N, C-alpha and C positions, 0 to 999 in steps of 0.2 A: 504494500500500500504506500502510496506517495505521501509525503509530508502534508500536502494540501488536503488530501482526503482524510487523513488522521485528524487534522484540525477541524474539518467539517463534522466528522463523527463525534468528536468531543463536544463541539458546539451544539449539535443536535441532542446529545444526551443531556446536556445542561438545560436546554430548553424544555425537554420532556420532563425533567425533574422539577423545574421551577413551579408549575401549578401544584404539584403534590406538596412541595415544600411550603408553599403559601397556605395551602389548606391545613397542613399540620400546624403551622404557626398560628393560624386563626383559632384552631381548636385548643392549643396548648397555652398560649399567652392569655392571661386573664384580661377581661375587658374592664374598662373604667365603669364605675357605677353610673347608671343613667341619670341624667339631669332632671330636675323637677320640671313638671309640665308648665310651670309658670316662669321659668328662668328666661331672661332676655339677654341678648349679647352684652348689654351695658351693665348687667347685674354684677355685684361684687361676688367674688368666688367663695368667700367664707360665709357661712350662715344659711338661713332659709330665705329664699327669694320672695319678695312681694312686688308684683307688677302693678303699677299705678297708671291707669289711663286717664288723662285729663282732657275733657271735651269743652267745646265752645270758647276756645281761645280766639281773641279778636284780631290778633296779628302775630307775625313771626319776629317782631322786634324784641330784643332783650333775651331773657331766659326764663325757664320755668324752674322755680325753686320748690323742692319737695322736702318736707321735714317730717320725721317719724318720732313719735313719743312712746314710751313704755306704758305699762299698765298701772301707773299711779296717777290718780286724778290730780294730785297736787303738782305733778310735773308737766301736765298738758299746757302748752303755750308759755310756760315759765322760762325766763331767760336762763340759758346755760343748762337746761334740763333735757335737751333733745338726745335721742339715741344716735341719729344720723341725719345729715342734710346732703342733698345732692342737687346740683344745678345742671340742667340739661338744655341743649339747644331746642328751640321750638321748630317742629317740622311742618306744622300746619294747624288747622283748627282743632285737631286732636293730636296729642303728643303723649308718648309713653315713657315712663322712667321705671327703673327697677332698683330697689334697695334691698338690703339683707337685714334680717333680724336674727338675734342670737339663738332664740328658741321659740317653740310654739307658744301661743298665748294671746293676750289682749294687747292691742296697740291702737294708736290714733294718728292720723296724718293731717297736716295742714299744708296747703300749696298756695303759692302766689305767683302771678305773672309780673316779673321784674322787667317791665317794658323799657325803662331807661338804663337797665343793666348796672345800677349803682350798688347792688347787693344789700338793699334795704327795702322794706315794705313801705311804699309811699303813702302818705296821708295828706289830706287837705288841711287848711288852717283850722277847720272845725274838728279835726281828728278823725274824720271819716276816711274810708279807704279810697285812695287815688289810683290804685292798681287792682287788677283782678285777683280774686282769692277763692278758696274752696276748702272743704274739709271732708274727711272720710265719712261715708254714709250720707253725703250731702247734708250734713248736720246744719240745722237752721241757725242763722246769725242775723235775725231780724233786728233785735235791739241788743247790742253787745255781742260778745263772743259766745260760741256754742259751748255746751257743757261737755265734759269728757265722756259722760255716759251716752250722749247723742252721737259722738264721733267714734266711739270705741268699736273695733271689729276684731274678730278672732283670726289668727293665722294658724292653720294646721301644720303638721310636721313636713308635708311636702310642698309648702308654700301657698301663696294666695294671690288673688287678683281682685282689684276693685276699680271702679270708675268714679271719678269726681267731676262734677260740672262746675266750670269756672263761672264766677259771678263778678260783674263789673258795676 
């Protein structure tokens, strides 16, 4: 056999073995645990994912600021008591953000549309909201802020998803 035909035979054997080797590798190598059905690409890797869909945004200016609070009523909307805050680019009238929580349980979320991108919730001279806002469960904020009980929702072990309607 010539050297070229020996090389071809070797190459052909390698090609025949490759599909078998791939199949064995797929069977032997453990797969990563499946991601939660609620995980989004922008979700933090650690913790339980909570996907927050915010609707009725009036423009794509600025950012959407999403803040999540734990299961203590005293911490809800209190300065320095948030579990996490995420600012995301607004993609349209509906924008989704994903945050992670440390464990299953009760949480509350507040969102605002930071239209001027100054990282602060804008208010008028009378103290009324100058930028859009919303809360988990679309908790009412007719006169003053909503109660924690109205905004509280449960996150199961595999994550959660909720929708919040923006108010201007």
